[in-house]
Biopython code that builds the backbone (N, CA, C, O; Angstrom):
import numpy as np
from Bio.PDB.StructureBuilder import StructureBuilder

atoms = [
    (1, "MET", "N", (-70.151, 15.343, 35.895)),
    (1, "MET", "CA", (-70.527, 13.979, 36.233)),
    (1, "MET", "C", (-69.979, 13.680, 37.616)),
    (1, "MET", "O", (-68.766, 13.592, 37.805)),
    (2, "SER", "N", (-70.847, 13.529, 38.553)),
    (2, "SER", "CA", (-70.424, 13.246, 39.916)),
    (2, "SER", "C", (-71.002, 11.907, 40.350)),
    (2, "SER", "O", (-72.182, 11.624, 40.143)),
    (3, "GLN", "N", (-70.160, 11.100, 40.948)),
    (3, "GLN", "CA", (-70.584, 9.795, 41.433)),
    (3, "GLN", "C", (-70.482, 9.777, 42.947)),
    (3, "GLN", "O", (-69.626, 10.446, 43.526)),
    (4, "SER", "N", (-71.340, 9.023, 43.578)),
    (4, "SER", "CA", (-71.283, 8.883, 45.030)),
    (4, "SER", "C", (-71.808, 7.513, 45.418)),
    (4, "SER", "O", (-72.797, 7.044, 44.855)),
    (5, "PRO", "N", (-71.154, 6.866, 46.376)),
    (5, "PRO", "CA", (-71.686, 5.593, 46.860)),
    (5, "PRO", "C", (-72.758, 5.784, 47.936)),
    (5, "PRO", "O", (-73.293, 4.807, 48.459)),
    (6, "ILE", "N", (-73.072, 7.042, 48.266)),
    (6, "ILE", "CA", (-73.993, 7.351, 49.355)),
    (6, "ILE", "C", (-75.167, 8.170, 48.826)),
    (6, "ILE", "O", (-74.977, 9.116, 48.061)),
    (7, "GLY", "N", (-76.369, 7.806, 49.232)),
    (7, "GLY", "CA", (-77.565, 8.536, 48.819)),
    (7, "GLY", "C", (-77.753, 9.825, 49.604)),
    (7, "GLY", "O", (-77.076, 10.046, 50.608)),
    (8, "PRO", "N", (-78.672, 10.679, 49.153)),
    (8, "PRO", "CA", (-78.821, 12.013, 49.734)),
    (8, "PRO", "C", (-79.733, 12.099, 50.964)),
    (8, "PRO", "O", (-80.385, 13.125, 51.156)),
    (9, "ARG", "N", (-79.799, 11.088, 51.777)),
    (9, "ARG", "CA", (-80.619, 11.123, 52.988)),
    (9, "ARG", "C", (-79.710, 11.113, 54.218)),
    (9, "ARG", "O", (-78.676, 10.445, 54.231)),
    (10, "ASN", "N", (-80.109, 11.862, 55.251)),
    (10, "ASN", "CA", (-79.341, 11.953, 56.496)),
    (10, "ASN", "C", (-77.880, 12.292, 56.216)),
    (10, "ASN", "O", (-76.976, 11.637, 56.737)),
    (11, "LEU", "N", (-77.656, 13.289, 55.415)),
    (11, "LEU", "CA", (-76.312, 13.530, 54.904)),
    (11, "LEU", "C", (-75.925, 15.001, 54.959)),
    (11, "LEU", "O", (-76.695, 15.882, 54.577)),
    (12, "ILE", "N", (-74.719, 15.242, 55.442)),
    (12, "ILE", "CA", (-74.046, 16.530, 55.279)),
    (12, "ILE", "C", (-72.908, 16.254, 54.316)),
    (12, "ILE", "O", (-72.073, 15.383, 54.560)),
    (13, "HIS", "N", (-72.878, 16.998, 53.221)),
    (13, "HIS", "CA", (-71.943, 16.729, 52.127)),
    (13, "HIS", "C", (-71.256, 18.037, 51.726)),
    (13, "HIS", "O", (-71.918, 18.995, 51.326)),
    (14, "VAL", "N", (-69.942, 18.070, 51.835)),
    (14, "VAL", "CA", (-69.147, 19.219, 51.404)),
    (14, "VAL", "C", (-68.335, 18.768, 50.201)),
    (14, "VAL", "O", (-67.657, 17.742, 50.260)),
    (15, "ARG", "N", (-68.400, 19.540, 49.087)),
    (15, "ARG", "CA", (-67.753, 19.108, 47.847)),
    (15, "ARG", "C", (-67.103, 20.274, 47.101)),
    (15, "ARG", "O", (-67.678, 20.779, 46.137)),
    (16, "PRO", "N", (-65.918, 20.707, 47.528)),
    (16, "PRO", "CA", (-65.212, 21.729, 46.746)),
    (16, "PRO", "C", (-64.686, 21.121, 45.447)),
    (16, "PRO", "O", (-64.310, 19.949, 45.407)),
    (17, "SER", "N", (-64.663, 21.925, 44.392)),
    (17, "SER", "CA", (-64.172, 21.423, 43.105)),
    (17, "SER", "C", (-63.558, 22.568, 42.306)),
    (17, "SER", "O", (-63.788, 23.745, 42.582)),
    (18, "ILE", "N", (-62.781, 22.183, 41.323)),
    (18, "ILE", "CA", (-62.203, 23.134, 40.386)),
    (18, "ILE", "C", (-62.362, 22.556, 38.982)),
    (18, "ILE", "O", (-62.172, 21.359, 38.765)),
    (19, "THR", "N", (-62.711, 23.417, 38.038)),
    (19, "THR", "CA", (-62.903, 22.999, 36.653)),
    (19, "THR", "C", (-62.094, 23.913, 35.751)),
    (19, "THR", "O", (-62.112, 25.135, 35.897)),
    (20, "ILE", "N", (-61.385, 23.298, 34.817)),
    (20, "ILE", "CA", (-60.641, 24.069, 33.816)),
    (20, "ILE", "C", (-61.083, 23.624, 32.428)),
    (20, "ILE", "O", (-61.606, 22.525, 32.241)),
    (21, "ARG", "N", (-60.858, 24.509, 31.462)),
    (21, "ARG", "CA", (-61.168, 24.196, 30.061)),
    (21, "ARG", "C", (-59.872, 24.258, 29.250)),
    (21, "ARG", "O", (-59.484, 25.327, 28.780)),
    (22, "PRO", "N", (-59.204, 23.117, 29.086)),
    (22, "PRO", "CA", (-57.968, 23.120, 28.307)),
    (22, "PRO", "C", (-58.215, 23.339, 26.810)),
    (22, "PRO", "O", (-57.294, 23.666, 26.062)),
    (23, "HIS", "N", (-59.455, 23.158, 26.390)),
    (23, "HIS", "CA", (-59.871, 23.373, 25.008)),
    (23, "HIS", "C", (-61.321, 23.843, 25.065)),
    (23, "HIS", "O", (-62.020, 23.542, 26.033)),
    (24, "LYS", "N", (-61.787, 24.567, 24.064)),
    (24, "LYS", "CA", (-63.146, 25.123, 24.122)),
    (24, "LYS", "C", (-64.237, 24.065, 24.264)),
    (24, "LYS", "O", (-65.324, 24.364, 24.758)),
    (25, "ASP", "N", (-63.961, 22.834, 23.839)),
    (25, "ASP", "CA", (-64.960, 21.762, 23.906)),
    (25, "ASP", "C", (-64.682, 20.730, 24.999)),
    (25, "ASP", "O", (-65.369, 19.711, 25.074)),
    (26, "VAL", "N", (-63.676, 20.983, 25.850)),
    (26, "VAL", "CA", (-63.273, 19.998, 26.861)),
    (26, "VAL", "C", (-63.230, 20.653, 28.247)),
    (26, "VAL", "O", (-62.647, 21.722, 28.428)),
    (27, "GLU", "N", (-63.856, 19.990, 29.211)),
    (27, "GLU", "CA", (-63.785, 20.415, 30.612)),
    (27, "GLU", "C", (-63.127, 19.320, 31.435)),
    (27, "GLU", "O", (-63.426, 18.138, 31.265)),
    (28, "LEU", "N", (-62.232, 19.720, 32.326)),
    (28, "LEU", "CA", (-61.556, 18.802, 33.233)),
    (28, "LEU", "C", (-61.846, 19.276, 34.653)),
    (28, "LEU", "O", (-61.588, 20.432, 34.987)),
    (29, "SER", "N", (-62.378, 18.390, 35.487)),
    (29, "SER", "CA", (-62.764, 18.759, 36.849)),
    (29, "SER", "C", (-62.093, 17.853, 37.866)),
    (29, "SER", "O", (-61.913, 16.656, 37.642)),
    (30, "LEU", "N", (-61.732, 18.453, 38.983)),
    (30, "LEU", "CA", (-61.182, 17.727, 40.118)),
    (30, "LEU", "C", (-62.004, 18.138, 41.338)),
    (30, "LEU", "O", (-62.200, 19.327, 41.589)),
    (31, "SER", "N", (-62.481, 17.157, 42.091)),
    (31, "SER", "CA", (-63.284, 17.470, 43.265)),
    (31, "SER", "C", (-62.903, 16.569, 44.434)),
    (31, "SER", "O", (-62.390, 15.464, 44.254)),
    (32, "GLY", "N", (-63.164, 17.066, 45.616)),
    (32, "GLY", "CA", (-62.993, 16.302, 46.839)),
    (32, "GLY", "C", (-64.283, 16.412, 47.634)),
    (32, "GLY", "O", (-64.891, 17.482, 47.677)),
    (33, "SER", "N", (-64.700, 15.350, 48.250)),
    (33, "SER", "CA", (-65.938, 15.354, 49.029)),
    (33, "SER", "C", (-65.680, 14.803, 50.424)),
    (33, "SER", "O", (-64.806, 13.961, 50.628)),
    (34, "ALA", "N", (-66.452, 15.294, 51.367)),
    (34, "ALA", "CA", (-66.467, 14.742, 52.718)),
    (34, "ALA", "C", (-67.928, 14.562, 53.110)),
    (34, "ALA", "O", (-68.771, 15.407, 52.808)),
    (35, "TYR", "N", (-68.219, 13.452, 53.787)),
    (35, "TYR", "CA", (-69.588, 13.102, 54.154)),
    (35, "TYR", "C", (-69.697, 12.867, 55.661)),
    (35, "TYR", "O", (-68.845, 12.218, 56.268)),
    (36, "TRP", "N", (-70.769, 13.412, 56.251)),
    (36, "TRP", "CA", (-71.099, 13.184, 57.646)),
    (36, "TRP", "C", (-72.571, 12.828, 57.746)),
    (36, "TRP", "O", (-73.368, 13.214, 56.890)),
    (37, "ARG", "N", (-72.938, 12.084, 58.799)),
    (37, "ARG", "CA", (-74.353, 11.835, 59.066)),
    (37, "ARG", "C", (-74.945, 13.070, 59.730)),
    (37, "ARG", "O", (-74.355, 13.618, 60.661)),
    (38, "GLN", "N", (-76.090, 13.504, 59.265)),
    (38, "GLN", "CA", (-76.754, 14.653, 59.880)),
    (38, "GLN", "C", (-77.260, 14.277, 61.268)),
    (38, "GLN", "O", (-77.107, 15.045, 62.217)),
    (39, "SER", "N", (-77.861, 13.098, 61.384)),
    (39, "SER", "CA", (-78.365, 12.615, 62.667)),
    (39, "SER", "C", (-77.651, 11.319, 63.022)),
    (39, "SER", "O", (-77.580, 10.398, 62.209)),
    (40, "THR", "N", (-77.126, 11.254, 64.235)),
    (40, "THR", "CA", (-76.476, 10.012, 64.665)),
    (40, "THR", "C", (-77.496, 8.942, 65.061)),
    (40, "THR", "O", (-77.120, 7.807, 65.357)),
    (41, "ASP", "N", (-78.778, 9.295, 65.066)),
    (41, "ASP", "CA", (-79.837, 8.318, 65.351)),
    (41, "ASP", "C", (-80.304, 7.592, 64.097)),
    (41, "ASP", "O", (-81.150, 6.701, 64.174)),
    (42, "ASP", "N", (-79.763, 7.963, 62.955)),
    (42, "ASP", "CA", (-80.164, 7.379, 61.675)),
    (42, "ASP", "C", (-78.925, 6.815, 60.992)),
    (42, "ASP", "O", (-77.798, 7.130, 61.375)),
    (43, "GLY", "N", (-79.138, 5.980, 59.982)),
    (43, "GLY", "CA", (-78.034, 5.359, 59.260)),
    (43, "GLY", "C", (-77.682, 6.111, 58.001)),
    (43, "GLY", "O", (-77.920, 7.313, 57.880)),
    (44, "ILE", "N", (-77.103, 5.369, 57.053)),
    (44, "ILE", "CA", (-76.823, 5.934, 55.733)),
    (44, "ILE", "C", (-77.535, 5.082, 54.684)),
    (44, "ILE", "O", (-77.845, 3.911, 54.907)),
    (45, "TYR", "N", (-77.781, 5.703, 53.548)),
    (45, "TYR", "CA", (-78.643, 5.112, 52.535)),
    (45, "TYR", "C", (-77.972, 5.058, 51.168)),
    (45, "TYR", "O", (-77.054, 5.827, 50.883)),
    (46, "ALA", "N", (-78.442, 4.140, 50.327)),
    (46, "ALA", "CA", (-78.008, 4.067, 48.935)),
    (46, "ALA", "C", (-78.726, 5.159, 48.148)),
    (46, "ALA", "O", (-79.649, 5.789, 48.663)),
    (47, "ILE", "N", (-78.316, 5.381, 46.928)),
    (47, "ILE", "CA", (-78.960, 6.363, 46.053)),
    (47, "ILE", "C", (-80.458, 6.058, 45.941)),
    (47, "ILE", "O", (-81.275, 6.977, 45.880)),
    (48, "SER", "N", (-80.815, 4.781, 45.914)),
    (48, "SER", "CA", (-82.214, 4.369, 45.765)),
    (48, "SER", "C", (-83.064, 4.630, 47.000)),
    (48, "SER", "O", (-84.291, 4.568, 46.927)),
    (49, "GLY", "N", (-82.428, 4.924, 48.138)),
    (49, "GLY", "CA", (-83.157, 5.134, 49.379)),
    (49, "GLY", "C", (-83.143, 3.936, 50.314)),
    (49, "GLY", "O", (-83.685, 4.008, 51.417)),
    (50, "THR", "N", (-82.540, 2.851, 49.896)),
    (50, "THR", "CA", (-82.433, 1.654, 50.726)),
    (50, "THR", "C", (-81.404, 1.884, 51.836)),
    (50, "THR", "O", (-80.323, 2.413, 51.581)),
    (51, "LEU", "N", (-81.738, 1.490, 53.058)),
    (51, "LEU", "CA", (-80.809, 1.608, 54.170)),
    (51, "LEU", "C", (-79.596, 0.718, 53.923)),
    (51, "LEU", "O", (-79.739, -0.482, 53.691)),
    (52, "VAL", "N", (-78.403, 1.306, 53.972)),
    (52, "VAL", "CA", (-77.159, 0.563, 53.744)),
    (52, "VAL", "C", (-76.520, 0.172, 55.070)),
    (52, "VAL", "O", (-76.086, -0.965, 55.255)),
    (53, "ARG", "N", (-76.467, 1.135, 55.992)),
    (53, "ARG", "CA", (-75.905, 0.881, 57.321)),
    (53, "ARG", "C", (-76.796, 1.529, 58.370)),
    (53, "ARG", "O", (-77.111, 2.716, 58.283)),
    (54, "SER", "N", (-77.195, 0.752, 59.350)),
    (54, "SER", "CA", (-77.983, 1.276, 60.458)),
    (54, "SER", "C", (-77.086, 2.136, 61.344)),
    (54, "SER", "O", (-75.877, 1.913, 61.414)),
    (55, "GLY", "N", (-77.670, 3.102, 62.007)),
    (55, "GLY", "CA", (-76.921, 3.946, 62.920)),
    (55, "GLY", "C", (-76.852, 3.408, 64.335)),
    (55, "GLY", "O", (-76.308, 4.073, 65.217)),
    (56, "ARG", "N", (-77.382, 2.232, 64.573)),
    (56, "ARG", "CA", (-77.454, 1.683, 65.937)),
    (56, "ARG", "C", (-76.104, 1.324, 66.535)),
    (56, "ARG", "O", (-75.949, 1.373, 67.756)),
    (57, "ASP", "N", (-75.118, 0.962, 65.711)),
    (57, "ASP", "CA", (-73.859, 0.449, 66.251)),
    (57, "ASP", "C", (-72.749, 1.490, 66.349)),
    (57, "ASP", "O", (-71.610, 1.145, 66.661)),
    (58, "SER", "N", (-73.065, 2.761, 66.088)),
    (58, "SER", "CA", (-72.018, 3.785, 66.122)),
    (58, "SER", "C", (-72.616, 5.161, 66.392)),
    (58, "SER", "O", (-73.694, 5.493, 65.898)),
    (59, "ASP", "N", (-71.907, 5.946, 67.176)),
    (59, "ASP", "CA", (-72.267, 7.344, 67.397)),
    (59, "ASP", "C", (-71.451, 8.269, 66.497)),
    (59, "ASP", "O", (-71.618, 9.488, 66.538)),
    (60, "ALA", "N", (-70.573, 7.691, 65.689)),
    (60, "ALA", "CA", (-69.706, 8.507, 64.825)),
    (60, "ALA", "C", (-70.529, 9.192, 63.741)),
    (60, "ALA", "O", (-71.479, 8.613, 63.215)),
    (61, "ARG", "N", (-70.167, 10.405, 63.417)),
    (61, "ARG", "CA", (-70.814, 11.156, 62.340)),
    (61, "ARG", "C", (-70.087, 11.005, 61.011)),
    (61, "ARG", "O", (-70.719, 10.964, 59.955)),
    (62, "PHE", "N", (-68.754, 10.922, 61.060)),
    (62, "PHE", "CA", (-67.950, 10.976, 59.841)),
    (62, "PHE", "C", (-68.076, 9.689, 59.025)),
    (62, "PHE", "O", (-67.740, 8.606, 59.505)),
    (63, "ILE", "N", (-68.567, 9.816, 57.781)),
    (63, "ILE", "CA", (-68.801, 8.676, 56.893)),
    (63, "ILE", "C", (-67.570, 8.379, 56.038)),
    (63, "ILE", "O", (-67.189, 7.218, 55.887)),
    (64, "GLY", "N", (-66.944, 9.419, 55.476)),
    (64, "GLY", "CA", (-65.766, 9.188, 54.650)),
    (64, "GLY", "C", (-65.474, 10.346, 53.709)),
    (64, "GLY", "O", (-66.160, 11.368, 53.715)),
    (65, "THR", "N", (-64.438, 10.159, 52.901)),
    (65, "THR", "CA", (-64.022, 11.166, 51.923)),
    (65, "THR", "C", (-63.950, 10.537, 50.539)),
    (65, "THR", "O", (-63.848, 9.320, 50.388)),
    (66, "GLN", "N", (-64.006, 11.393, 49.551)),
    (66, "GLN", "CA", (-63.950, 10.926, 48.167)),
    (66, "GLN", "C", (-63.194, 11.945, 47.319)),
    (66, "GLN", "O", (-63.364, 13.152, 47.486)),
    (67, "ALA", "N", (-62.374, 11.458, 46.425)),
    (67, "ALA", "CA", (-61.701, 12.301, 45.428)),
    (67, "ALA", "C", (-62.149, 11.821, 44.056)),
    (67, "ALA", "O", (-62.319, 10.622, 43.835)),
    (68, "GLU", "N", (-62.340, 12.772, 43.127)),
    (68, "GLU", "CA", (-62.834, 12.404, 41.796)),
    (68, "GLU", "C", (-62.235, 13.328, 40.745)),
    (68, "GLU", "O", (-62.087, 14.530, 40.965)),
    (69, "ILE", "N", (-61.895, 12.750, 39.611)),
    (69, "ILE", "CA", (-61.474, 13.512, 38.446)),
    (69, "ILE", "C", (-62.412, 13.155, 37.297)),
    (69, "ILE", "O", (-62.736, 11.987, 37.085)),
    (70, "ALA", "N", (-62.840, 14.172, 36.564)),
    (70, "ALA", "CA", (-63.800, 13.944, 35.481)),
    (70, "ALA", "C", (-63.395, 14.760, 34.263)),
    (70, "ALA", "O", (-62.798, 15.830, 34.378)),
    (71, "VAL", "N", (-63.732, 14.231, 33.102)),
    (71, "VAL", "CA", (-63.502, 14.936, 31.844)),
    (71, "VAL", "C", (-64.786, 14.863, 31.021)),
    (71, "VAL", "O", (-65.454, 13.831, 30.970)),
    (72, "ALA", "N", (-65.112, 15.979, 30.384)),
    (72, "ALA", "CA", (-66.292, 16.025, 29.517)),
    (72, "ALA", "C", (-65.878, 16.651, 28.186)),
    (72, "ALA", "O", (-65.138, 17.634, 28.148)),
    (73, "TRP", "N", (-66.369, 16.065, 27.100)),
    (73, "TRP", "CA", (-66.043, 16.535, 25.751)),
    (73, "TRP", "C", (-67.333, 16.764, 24.986)),
    (73, "TRP", "O", (-68.148, 15.853, 24.839)),
    (74, "GLN", "N", (-67.515, 17.972, 24.505)),
    (74, "GLN", "CA", (-68.656, 18.295, 23.648)),
    (74, "GLN", "C", (-68.233, 17.952, 22.221)),
    (74, "GLN", "O", (-67.739, 18.806, 21.486)),
    (75, "ALA", "N", (-68.435, 16.694, 21.844)),
    (75, "ALA", "CA", (-67.940, 16.177, 20.564)),
    (75, "ALA", "C", (-68.602, 16.850, 19.374)),
    (75, "ALA", "O", (-67.944, 17.159, 18.380)),
    (76, "THR", "N", (-69.901, 17.075, 19.477)),
    (76, "THR", "CA", (-70.673, 17.785, 18.457)),
    (76, "THR", "C", (-71.680, 18.661, 19.206)),
    (76, "THR", "O", (-71.806, 18.528, 20.423)),
    (77, "PRO", "N", (-72.384, 19.532, 18.534)),
    (77, "PRO", "CA", (-73.396, 20.313, 19.253)),
    (77, "PRO", "C", (-74.451, 19.446, 19.953)),
    (77, "PRO", "O", (-75.072, 19.887, 20.920)),
    (78, "ASP", "N", (-74.652, 18.230, 19.471)),
    (78, "ASP", "CA", (-75.669, 17.344, 20.042)),
    (78, "ASP", "C", (-75.122, 16.224, 20.923)),
    (78, "ASP", "O", (-75.891, 15.596, 21.651)),
    (79, "LEU", "N", (-73.822, 15.956, 20.878)),
    (79, "LEU", "CA", (-73.242, 14.811, 21.581)),
    (79, "LEU", "C", (-72.205, 15.255, 22.604)),
    (79, "LEU", "O", (-71.226, 15.929, 22.279)),
    (80, "ASN", "N", (-72.451, 14.854, 23.854)),
    (80, "ASN", "CA", (-71.508, 15.113, 24.939)),
    (80, "ASN", "C", (-71.053, 13.777, 25.509)),
    (80, "ASN", "O", (-71.880, 12.929, 25.844)),
    (81, "LEU", "N", (-69.738, 13.586, 25.621)),
    (81, "LEU", "CA", (-69.167, 12.371, 26.193)),
    (81, "LEU", "C", (-68.431, 12.741, 27.472)),
    (81, "LEU", "O", (-67.712, 13.740, 27.509)),
    (82, "SER", "N", (-68.605, 11.947, 28.513)),
    (82, "SER", "CA", (-67.919, 12.237, 29.774)),
    (82, "SER", "C", (-67.499, 10.949, 30.463)),
    (82, "SER", "O", (-68.073, 9.881, 30.247)),
    (83, "ALA", "N", (-66.483, 11.085, 31.294)),
    (83, "ALA", "CA", (-65.979, 9.952, 32.072)),
    (83, "ALA", "C", (-65.422, 10.481, 33.382)),
    (83, "ALA", "O", (-64.960, 11.619, 33.460)),
    (84, "SER", "N", (-65.472, 9.645, 34.409)),
    (84, "SER", "CA", (-64.904, 10.040, 35.693)),
    (84, "SER", "C", (-64.348, 8.827, 36.420)),
    (84, "SER", "O", (-64.770, 7.690, 36.206)),
    (85, "VAL", "N", (-63.392, 9.110, 37.280)),
    (85, "VAL", "CA", (-62.788, 8.102, 38.141)),
    (85, "VAL", "C", (-62.745, 8.692, 39.538)),
    (85, "VAL", "O", (-62.322, 9.833, 39.723)),
    (86, "GLY", "N", (-63.182, 7.921, 40.520)),
    (86, "GLY", "CA", (-63.183, 8.394, 41.891)),
    (86, "GLY", "C", (-62.767, 7.304, 42.855)),
    (86, "GLY", "O", (-62.786, 6.116, 42.533)),
    (87, "VAL", "N", (-62.387, 7.742, 44.052)),
    (87, "VAL", "CA", (-62.008, 6.823, 45.119)),
    (87, "VAL", "C", (-62.692, 7.284, 46.400)),
    (87, "VAL", "O", (-62.568, 8.445, 46.790)),
    (88, "PHE", "N", (-63.413, 6.378, 47.055)),
    (88, "PHE", "CA", (-64.067, 6.662, 48.328)),
    (88, "PHE", "C", (-63.294, 5.969, 49.437)),
    (88, "PHE", "O", (-63.061, 4.762, 49.380)),
    (89, "ASP", "N", (-62.896, 6.739, 50.451)),
    (89, "ASP", "CA", (-62.157, 6.212, 51.599)),
    (89, "ASP", "C", (-63.075, 6.229, 52.819)),
    (89, "ASP", "O", (-63.506, 7.305, 53.234)),
    (90, "PRO", "N", (-63.386, 5.076, 53.406)),
    (90, "PRO", "CA", (-64.338, 5.029, 54.503)),
    (90, "PRO", "C", (-63.829, 5.732, 55.759)),
    (90, "PRO", "O", (-62.641, 5.705, 56.079)),
    (91, "GLY", "N", (-64.779, 6.365, 56.460)),
    (91, "GLY", "CA", (-64.474, 7.052, 57.712)),
    (91, "GLY", "C", (-64.871, 6.225, 58.918)),
    (91, "GLY", "O", (-65.149, 5.031, 58.807)),
    (92, "THR", "N", (-64.895, 6.869, 60.061)),
    (92, "THR", "CA", (-65.145, 6.197, 61.337)),
    (92, "THR", "C", (-66.471, 5.446, 61.360)),
    (92, "THR", "O", (-66.520, 4.297, 61.798)),
    (93, "PHE", "N", (-67.553, 6.082, 60.893)),
    (93, "PHE", "CA", (-68.856, 5.420, 60.928)),
    (93, "PHE", "C", (-68.851, 4.114, 60.138)),
    (93, "PHE", "O", (-69.358, 3.099, 60.615)),
    (94, "ILE", "N", (-68.288, 4.136, 58.950)),
    (94, "ILE", "CA", (-68.235, 2.918, 58.114)),
    (94, "ILE", "C", (-67.390, 1.849, 58.802)),
    (94, "ILE", "O", (-67.783, 0.684, 58.863)),
    (95, "ARG", "N", (-66.226, 2.249, 59.320)),
    (95, "ARG", "CA", (-65.346, 1.268, 59.973)),
    (95, "ARG", "C", (-65.987, 0.646, 61.213)),
    (95, "ARG", "O", (-65.728, -0.517, 61.523)),
    (96, "GLU", "N", (-66.818, 1.406, 61.924)),
    (96, "GLU", "CA", (-67.442, 0.887, 63.147)),
    (96, "GLU", "C", (-68.693, 0.048, 62.898)),
    (96, "GLU", "O", (-69.192, -0.590, 63.824)),
    (97, "THR", "N", (-69.211, 0.035, 61.668)),
    (97, "THR", "CA", (-70.501, -0.632, 61.428)),
    (97, "THR", "C", (-70.442, -1.773, 60.411)),
    (97, "THR", "O", (-71.482, -2.210, 59.917)),
    (98, "GLY", "N", (-69.245, -2.257, 60.093)),
    (98, "GLY", "CA", (-69.161, -3.393, 59.174)),
    (98, "GLY", "C", (-67.928, -3.319, 58.305)),
    (98, "GLY", "O", (-66.987, -2.587, 58.610)),
    (99, "PRO", "N", (-67.930, -4.078, 57.217)),
    (99, "PRO", "CA", (-66.770, -4.059, 56.319)),
    (99, "PRO", "C", (-66.482, -2.637, 55.843)),
    (99, "PRO", "O", (-67.390, -1.871, 55.522)),
    (100, "ALA", "N", (-65.190, -2.312, 55.809)),
    (100, "ALA", "CA", (-64.780, -0.962, 55.420)),
    (100, "ALA", "C", (-63.581, -1.071, 54.496)),
    (100, "ALA", "O", (-62.464, -1.350, 54.931)),
    (101, "GLN", "N", (-63.826, -0.852, 53.236)),
    (101, "GLN", "CA", (-62.718, -0.884, 52.281)),
    (101, "GLN", "C", (-62.833, 0.289, 51.323)),
    (101, "GLN", "O", (-63.913, 0.846, 51.131)),
    (102, "VAL", "N", (-61.734, 0.649, 50.739)),
    (102, "VAL", "CA", (-61.714, 1.718, 49.747)),
    (102, "VAL", "C", (-62.516, 1.254, 48.538)),
    (102, "VAL", "O", (-62.397, 0.107, 48.108)),
    (103, "ILE", "N", (-63.334, 2.152, 47.994)),
    (103, "ILE", "CA", (-64.168, 1.832, 46.840)),
    (103, "ILE", "C", (-63.703, 2.659, 45.656)),
    (103, "ILE", "O", (-63.569, 3.878, 45.760)),
    (104, "ALA", "N", (-63.458, 2.004, 44.535)),
    (104, "ALA", "CA", (-63.133, 2.705, 43.284)),
    (104, "ALA", "C", (-64.415, 2.881, 42.485)),
    (104, "ALA", "O", (-65.208, 1.949, 42.353)),
    (105, "LEU", "N", (-64.612, 4.088, 41.950)),
    (105, "LEU", "CA", (-65.805, 4.406, 41.167)),
    (105, "LEU", "C", (-65.371, 4.824, 39.769)),
    (105, "LEU", "O", (-64.491, 5.671, 39.615)),
    (106, "VAL", "N", (-65.981, 4.236, 38.759)),
    (106, "VAL", "CA", (-65.684, 4.580, 37.369)),
    (106, "VAL", "C", (-67.015, 4.808, 36.669)),
    (106, "VAL", "O", (-67.943, 4.010, 36.800)),
    (107, "GLY", "N", (-67.096, 5.896, 35.931)),
    (107, "GLY", "CA", (-68.326, 6.187, 35.209)),
    (107, "GLY", "C", (-68.041, 6.695, 33.811)),
    (107, "GLY", "O", (-67.086, 7.440, 33.594)),
    (108, "VAL", "N", (-68.869, 6.291, 32.867)),
    (108, "VAL", "CA", (-68.794, 6.744, 31.476)),
    (108, "VAL", "C", (-70.216, 7.080, 31.038)),
    (108, "VAL", "O", (-71.154, 6.326, 31.297)),
    (109, "MET", "N", (-70.358, 8.217, 30.376)),
    (109, "MET", "CA", (-71.699, 8.649, 29.976)),
    (109, "MET", "C", (-71.657, 9.289, 28.598)),
    (109, "MET", "O", (-70.712, 9.999, 28.255)),
    (110, "ALA", "N", (-72.688, 9.028, 27.819)),
    (110, "ALA", "CA", (-72.886, 9.689, 26.529)),
    (110, "ALA", "C", (-74.274, 10.320, 26.542)),
    (110, "ALA", "O", (-75.262, 9.644, 26.828)),
    (111, "ASN", "N", (-74.352, 11.596, 26.237)),
    (111, "ASN", "CA", (-75.631, 12.296, 26.139)),
    (111, "ASN", "C", (-75.809, 12.797, 24.708)),
    (111, "ASN", "O", (-74.974, 13.536, 24.187)),
    (112, "TYR", "N", (-76.888, 12.391, 24.093)),
    (112, "TYR", "CA", (-77.200, 12.855, 22.742)),
    (112, "TYR", "C", (-78.501, 13.625, 22.804)),
    (112, "TYR", "O", (-79.527, 13.095, 23.230)),
    (113, "ARG", "N", (-78.460, 14.856, 22.387)),
    (113, "ARG", "CA", (-79.638, 15.722, 22.415)),
    (113, "ARG", "C", (-80.224, 15.776, 21.008)),
    (113, "ARG", "O", (-79.525, 16.093, 20.046)),
    (114, "PHE", "N", (-81.499, 15.468, 20.899)),
    (114, "PHE", "CA", (-82.156, 15.518, 19.579)),
    (114, "PHE", "C", (-83.481, 16.210, 19.674)),
    (114, "PHE", "O", (-84.179, 16.348, 18.669)),
]
sb = StructureBuilder()
sb.init_structure("model")
sb.init_model(0)
sb.init_chain("A")
sb.init_seg("    ")
for serial, (resi, resn, name, xyz) in enumerate(atoms, 1):
    if name == "N":
        sb.init_residue(resn, " ", resi, " ")
    sb.init_atom(name, np.array(xyz, "f"), 0.0, 1.0, " ", f" {name:<3s}", serial, name[0])
structure = sb.get_structure()
């Protein structure tokens, strides 16, 4: 389960991660992400594709970094429960183009296969 406050347009995204299985039905993952604008002539977008920040007010490429920890539990053969907590720290581009604050991300998901 990966969360991001940034959509996949005009984006260079590096995301190293490590996953361990402390129990046969449980996965624990830790990841770090860094985001850059691919083109400095374009802005950044939401997941939906809506422009969030125009690229007109900054030549900076660096958007920010994110750290995330996630846990997934295969409760039954048909039910998977997962949760994650992440923190996004704004980079130069965000700071130069408007409000820039740390964003906390929390996600909970249940998948039932039938």
